[in-house]
N, C-alpha and C positions, 0 to 999 in steps of 0.2 A: 747556334741559332735556331730558336724554339719554332716550330712550324704551327700555323693556321690550325686551330682547331675548333669542330664544332662545340656550341655550348653543351654544356656538361648537365646541364637542367632536365626537366620532365620535358619528354615529348608528347604529342598528342595522336596517339592512334585511333582507329577505329574502336568502337565498344567492343568489348570481349561477347561472343558468342551466348546467346541467352537472355542478356541484357536487355537489348533490342525489342525481343518477342514477351518478353513479360517472364520470362523461366527465370529460375532462381539461379542467381550469378555464382560460379564456383568459389570455395574459401579462400580468402587470399592467403598468401605466402610469402618465404622471403628465397630471393632466388641469389645464387651466387655466379658473378661472371669473372671469366679470367682472358676473354676474347672481345669480341667487338662489344658485348654487353656492358663494359666497363666505359666505355664511350658512347656508344649508341644502344641504348635499351630498346627503344623503339615501343614502352609500354609507360602507363603513369604507375607512380610509386608515392608512398607518403616520406619516405626517407632512404638514404644510403648510407653506408658504412665503407672505407676500405679497411682491408684485413686478408687474413690469409685461412688455407687450411691445410691440414698438416698430413704430410703421408704421400703427396702428390707432386709432381713436376710438370711442367708444362712443355709440349710438344707440337712443332709443325708437322703432325704425320697424318691428318684428315685432309681428304680429297673435298673439293668444292666445285661443282658443277652449274651453282646458281648463283650465289651470291657473290661471289669472288673469282668464279670460273665460268668456263663454257664448255663444249665438248671436250677442251686439253683443260682439265681441271685445276685450279689453282689449289694452292694449300693454306688451310686454317689451323689453329691449334686446337688439341684435345688435351686428357689431363692422362698420365702412367704415373700408375702407382709406385712410390718410392720410397721408401722407408726412410726416415731422418732428415727429409726435406720439407719443405712447404712450398705453397702456390699462393701467389699473392693476387689479389684482384678487387673487387667491390660488388658487396652485396645490397641488391635493393630490396626493400621491407613493404610488407603488406600491398603486394601485386598481386593480380590476376593470372594464372598459367595458360590459359588456352593460345593466347597468341604468342606464346612463347613454346607450347607444345608441336606448333607449325611450324616457326621458324625454327627451330632446332632439332626437333624429332622427326616431323614429317619430311621437312625439305633439308636438313641438315645431316640426317645420319646418326644421330645422338640419342644413346638411354639416359635416363635419370635417375638419380640417386640421392639418399639423405648425407648431408655432412655435417659438422662441427664447425661453424665459422667463426674464427677469432677475432674480434674488431682490433684495428691497430690502436685505436685510441683506450688507453689502458683505465680511461674513467668511463668505459662504454658499459663495463659488467661482465657477466657470465657470455660464455659462448653463445652463438644462436645456430640453431638448427635450420640447415637452409637446404635447398634443391639446387644439385649441380646438372649440368648435360656433359655427357662424357660419351668422346666416338670410341667403340670398342673395335677390335681388329674384325669382327663378325659382320661389322655394316659393307655392305658394298662400295661407298665411297673412300674405305680406309686404305692411304697410301703406304703407313708404315715408315719405318726410317730411311733416312738416306742421309749423305753429305751434307754439311751446311752449305757448301759452294752450290750443291745440286739443289737443295730447296731455295736457296737466292734466285738461282738462274730461273726455276720455274715460276716463283713469284712474282719476278722482273715481267714477264712477259705475258702473266696472266689479268683477267678482267672478268667482271658479271654484273649482273643486272643492278648489284648495291656499290660498284664502282671498281676503281685497279685492285690488284691485290697488294700491291706495294703500300697504297694509304693504308690498309687494314695492318699491315705490318709496321709502318710508321707511326701509325696514331696508337698502337698497342705500347710500341718501345717510348714513347714519349709519357704515355699515362705511367708505367712504370716508373721513368725514371723522375717524373714530377713529383709524384702521391707515392712512391715506393723505394725511396733512395736507397734504405738500407738492404733492400731484397736484392738476392743475387739471382739471375737469370741467365746464364752462361750461353746458353741456347738461342734465346731472344736475341739477345744484344751481338752474338755472332753473326748470324742470319743479319740482322740489319746491316751489319759492317760489310760482309760481303755483298749484299744488295746493292750498296753504296758503292764499293768497287765496280760493279758487273755494269751498273748504270754508266760510269764514266768510260768504259772501255768499249762500251756500246755506241759512246757519242762520235 
């Protein structure tokens, strides 16, 4: 059964810093999202494309004490360099980066880097240079690897100002299932399965 989802259209955030006071706005860029950005971008954009970047795999290794956790952190995804695989997600085009820098870098503990984004639509043309946010082991919120059972158990009991951690997991799994059915993400779907099992045992 498909879960209810928020509309995946444009959101209405506050204007980026600089626009309200007459300063020059930041140059627009493409942003590749592989976590909550695929279903809740939180900023205006002119277009979005489903696709992937090569050489990375998605892992629930980043702690979150703000959006999806509290003093007891929840878990959200980061990317791990992994030759021979790819990470699917969604790129948003022509957006401003100031809001994301606060959301991902200041509050989330992520660093940014440029990657080549390959659109899933084969008629979309050449790869696009995009900015991606990746949590590294050096940031204080990094939790690192754990068994999928332990990760699921942590997600089940965590929540933050953006909602319950389980919502983050399930919406991400739904996005992948619907928009990227050909993509393989055993880590994500195994944690989803373990979380469903864990919820049943808690009833």
